[in-house]
N, C-alpha and C positions, 0 to 999 in steps of 0.2 A: 363487682368477678373480672378474675387479667385476664387481659386479652391476651388471646393463644397465637397473635403473628405481632412483632414488631412492626409490619407493614403488610397492609393488603391490597392490594391493585383487580378490582374489583369487573368485572363484568367484561373481559378484556376480547379482543375477537386474538385469539392469539396464533401468530403467526410462525412453523416451524420450517424448517428446510425437506421435511415429508409433507404436511398435513396443516390444515388451521382450521379453528375450534372453537368453541366458547367454554372459559370458565373464570374462576381467577384464582389469583396467582399468592401463593402468603408466603412473607416471607422470616427470614429468623436468625441474626445473626449473619446478618450482609449471604448469606444464603436463600435459594427456593428451598422449601420445607412442603410444599403441598401445592399441587394442584387440580380443583375441582368445584364443583361446582356450590351457594353455598356458605362458604367458610366462612368460617368463626371471627368476631372480632378481631382488629386491629390498634395495635397504637395507634399509628398511621394507616388511612387510608388512601388510595386513590379510586376515584370513579373514572374507567376508561370505556361507560358505556360510549357502544355506537366509535369507537376506534382499532385500530391495529398498534398491537405491543403486538415486538420483532425483537429476537437478541439486538448486546447490543455489541455494533457494529468490532469487528479488527479489522482495523487496518496495517495489510501484516506484510506494509512497501510503504514506508514516508521515511523520513530526513528529520534531524533535526539539532540541530547545534553539531553538527558534523565536522572537525577541524577543515579547516580550511587553505591555500597556499594567499596570505596576506596579498592584496589590503584586501581579498574577496573575504565575508563573512557570511554564512546566512543568518534572518534575517530570523527564526523562531530558535529557542529553548526550548526546555521539555514547559515550563511555563505554558508559555503562549500556545506553544505548541498541542501541548495535553487540554488547554483551554478552549481550542478551535475546536478539536476533533469531540470532545463532548456540545459540545453547541452544537455540533452534524450529527449526532447520533451516535459515532466510537467511541467504544469503553473502553478499549484497548490497541496500543499502538506498538511495533515492530519498528526502530528500526535500526539504525545500524553501526556495531562497534567496528570502524577503519584500520587497519592498519596500514597505517602506512610502507614505503620500503627502506626495512635494512629498524624499521623496528622491530621488537618481540610484538607478538599477537597478543601478548597475557596483559603488557603494557597498551597497547589498544585498548582494552579491555578494561582494567582499573580503571585509563583514563574517563572513559566512557561511563562508567559507572559512579564517575566526581562530578564528572556533568551532570549526567540527571536525578544525585541525592537530591532527596527534599525537594521538588520542584513539581515534578508531574501531578495533578486531578485526578488523573484515570492512569490503570495498568500498566505495564508496557512490558514487553521482552525487549534483549537485543538479537537480532541479529548478526556475523560475523563476516567483516567483508578483508578474504586472503589474497594480497598483495604480493607479496615476499614470501612463497613457500620452501623454506630455508628445511636442513635435516634433524632442523630441532620444531621449526613448526609441523611439519608431517607426519612424524614421530613421537613429537614427548607435546608440547603445546595444544595441537587439533586438538588430539584423540582425549585428554584430559579434561580438553572448557565444554567437547560434547557432552561426554562422562557427568559432566558440571552443570548442566544446563541447556547450554549453547547449543541450540540440536540442527542450528541450519547456519550457513554464509551463503556470501553471490560471490560467482567469480565472474571481472568482466573478461572481453576481448575487444574493448576497446578503450580508451584513454588513457597517453604514455603515464603514467602513473599507476594507473590499476592492473593496467592489465599482462595475462600473463601468456604466453605461449604451446602447444598445443603441445608438448612437454609434459608440461608444469600442470596445465588442467587433469589429464589426465593420472598425478602426484593426486591430485586433490578430491578426484573422483572416486578415485583408490580410499582413501581412507571413510569418507560418505559414506560408499558401497561398507568400507568392512566395519562402521562404527554407529549405521544405522540412524546417518544424519539425510539433513533436504539441502540436494547442488543448485540453487539460485545461477541462471548465466543471463547476464546479459552479453543478448548474441548480432554482432557488428562488427564489419573487419576495418576493422583498422588498419591495416594498410591502403586497401583504397581506398577508405575516409581519405586519407593523406594521397593518395594522390589526385583524386579530386583537387580538394580546397587546394593542393599547391598549385593546379592547373587556374581554377577563377581564382585567386591572387594577382597569376603573372596577371590578369587578364583583367585586374581591376573588380571585381565583382566578392566586394568580400559585407557589402549589406547584411545585416541580420535573415531576408530571404534565399540570401544564400548557403543559407546553412544547412534547408532543406533538398537544393541541388550536390550538396555536399554525404548526405547518407544517404540517395537511395534504397526502395525496398532493395535490389541485387543487393546491396554491401547486406544485409538485413537475411535475407532469404540465404547466401552462400552461409553466413556466419548459426542460424539454425540450424540446416544441413550439416555444419561441423557441431556442432552441439549434438544433435543425433545421434553423428557416425558416433563418437570420441565417447557417448554415455550405453551405445550399443557394447562399445570395443571393452568398457571396464563393466558392464551388465547390471548398469546401476538406475535408476531414475532419478529427470534431471527437471527443472521444472523451470522451462522460458520465462523469464520477464519482459511487459510494459512489449508485448507484443502490435506491431501497430499497423497489419497487415495484410491483403491478398497471399504474397507471397511468403512472408512465411506464417502463415498458418495454410500454404499449398503446404508443404514442408511436414511443419505436427502434423498432420492430416494421414499425411505417406508413410512416418515415424510410427504413430496409432496401430495405422493400417495394415504393417508389418512389427503387433505385438510388443511392441515397447512402449514402456511405458513412461510417455512423458506427457511431461503436466504443465499448462499453459497459465500465462496470465493475461488481464487487460486494463487502462486505465478508462479513469474521464474523457483528456484528452485524446483519443480515438474518435470516440464515439459525437466529440461537441466541438470539436477543431477541425480545423485543416490545415492545408501550408497555404494559405492564401493567408490569416492570421499570423504569419510570419510578413504579412508588408507584399502588395503589388508591385509594389515602385522601393525606390532602395533609403525610404526614411527608416528611426529609428525602430519604433513605437513596434517592430515585428518583435523585437527583441525582447518585450515580454512571454511571447509561445515562442522562444524558442528551450527543447525539447531532443533529447535521444532517445529511443528513434524519435523523427518527429511527424507533425500530424501529420497524415497522405490530403484525397481526396474525397469527395462524398459518399462515391461509388465505395471505398474502402471501410465507410461510415456503415455501410449497409455491410458487409464482408464481418466487419465484429456483430455489430447487433445477431448477426445468423449465431459465429460460433459462443457468443453468451448464452443463447434459447439454447442449442442444442446441443451445450455438454462440450461442446469444444476448451472451452477457459475454463478455470477450476479457481480461479481467481480474481474478483475486481477489488486494485488495488489504488490509492491518487499516487503513489511514487508522489507526494507530497515533500519540493524539494526550494525551499521561501528564500528568493532573492526581490532585497527591492529594487525596484524598475530606478531611480532617483537616487543619489549620493553618493558615496565614494565605496560601499564596498558591496554592492550585487549586478545590475547589469551592466555601470556602467563603470570594472574598474578608476580607483584615481580618483572617478572624479569625471571619468574622459568617457565620450563613444568608441567601441573599439568595432576592432574586425573581428567578421561571427566567430569566430575561430579563440576568438579570448572571450569571448562573452562568455556567463556563463551558465551552466542547460540546469535546466528546472522549470519546470511552475509552481507555484500552489496548489493545493489538495484536499486535506485535509478537513476541513468544513461540509463541502459541497457531494464530493462522492460519492454519499447515499443521500441525499434529497433529488441529487441527479440523475441517477438510477430510478429511482420509486417515482419519480415525477414524468420521468422521458421511456421509463422499461415498465413499470410495470402499469402506472395510471394509461400510460402511452399504448400501452396492448401488444407490447414486445417481446414480452416474457411474462411467468406467472410470479407470484408473491413467493410463494414454494421455493423458486431460481433464487430470488431474491435473494430472502434469508440464507439460499449458499451461499451463495457467488461473497455475500460480506463479510458472509459472521462464520458461519458452522463450517466450509471449508479449509478459510485462513486457519483458523483452530484447529481440521483435523491434521492440515500442510508444518502445519508447526510444532505441533505434539501439545495442544492446548486444551483440545478433545478430550473429555465436555464439560470442566469447570466453566469456558468461556466456547461461546457460541453456539450456543445451545437455553428454551427452557425447558428443565428439565429439576427435577430433585434431585438438588446436591449439588449443581450448576450456579457458578454464583449469583447474586441476582441486578442482571445489567439487560437491561432494559430499555427500549425506545418505544410511546408510547407517537405516535404516529398522527396531525394535524392536517386535514388535507384542504385544498382550498389555492386561494392562487396567492403565489408572493412571488418579486422579482428581487436577484441579488444585486446586491449590493455592498462596495467591500467599505462600506462607510458603520453597516451593519455587520460587518463576519468578524470571531476574533484572536483573529493570527495577528501576526506584528508584519504580515506585506505590507506596499502599499498598492497593493495594485489585485486585484482577481480575472484570471482571459475573462472568466463569466460574466463578466460587469453588463448584466441590465438581461439577463438573459430568464425568460419566463417558465418559476412552478407551480408544478402543480401542490406540490404537499411540503412540511417541514417539520423537523423533529417538534411535536409541543411538551416532550419530556424527555429528557431520560437520567435512569438512572443508574448509578455506577456501586458494587454492591448494596442497593439498597439505598444511599444516599441519592436523595434527585440532586446533581447537576447542573440541571437547566430547564425551565419551562420558562422558558418568554428571556428570562433574564440566570446569565452564571453564578454559582454558586460555588466561588475558591474553595480546592480540599488541593492548592500546595500540601506539598510532603501526606499526604494522604494516597499517590497512587501507590500503587509495589510491583515489588520486576518479582521480575516470574521465567521459574526456572518449567524449560520447558525438557517432556519427552517426545524418545521418536517420532514421525511423524503418522500418523494414524491411515494417511491414505493408502498403505500399505504396509503387507508384513514385514514383521524387519526382520532380515536377514541370520 
């Protein structure tokens, strides 16, 4: 008798964003075609008895092979980055096609496709980064790209080569409103950061730990408040990315209390790192943990956990920005220790994002299993126009699944699959790790990585489904 399915995952404890229940999952042609008890035979079968099965993770904020000014270069490309994602339970990544000032936005997209083509092991989409909103970009390129499935873009309020002024932000938000796109905002006040940096440099305070002194919470608070005000003026939802602590959280709660559609994202570094990880002295080792906004203190970790639990945060992303500590292309540009101003910002986290939150959130009793699925898979897919194909265990969805194994595991960079020479979570004890990761019904991780280079598909995104299209 012919098998009814290509694959059956049996005896699954299925977890979605709304419920948990026991069932078998039948897969055909890379999609889920039936969910129920005692399904017919599969050509292949996986017994998930006693284990939780969640949708494959959607990491909606990560950086892979993004063009950088020489000599700096990201350690992960689409090959190593998606390999790392798969081994950590993430089956969809959304990195950034970044426009350089003076460059066509469409040219940036074409370059990024060239960097990705034939390399990805799991599926991927692109956000845009708009750094030069010329009339051509605003009137033609951006609306056309949104219509073609690039339905989200990031706006920076800091970094000289990326930041927009308020008038430019309003122009870009107007395009988002008119064409139903998701605008993401990196909210930090660039002028305050520059003023503080110059004062620290004048005092000889240039070690990595002073990066946090140049970016106190108030610069994030002010920029978050301003981003909310600009979004209110244009009457368009926005998503504030990588929120680090109490003061920005208070601004987002204020906006929501006034009926504004303000969405928020946070990242593992704001739950598991503190400013002390940048160093207690002038050692250069803290360069490993430089990111923006910087990690805060333990009390702010509690604020972020509360926001994950009570719905303040819509999305939990890695903000994976992979730079090697040693060598000439990463945290030591040109092979030399640098003042904090010149140290590339970002930490690796694609592979550890989901295990960290599952271990310390779900198994640590801080969030429910349903909330975990919502934050790591369902809401990111909705926010960026990929739901219900992604982020869902439902008939018609892609068979992107994670079967979890509970038990102690210690994070060692030597065991990870990225191309970065360190992890900020070295030595941390976890309570779970993905036992099996399936991408469109194919095993990509089962304790060993099974390469599918070039099998990852580019995804054209729909408008966000977190709110009705205008």
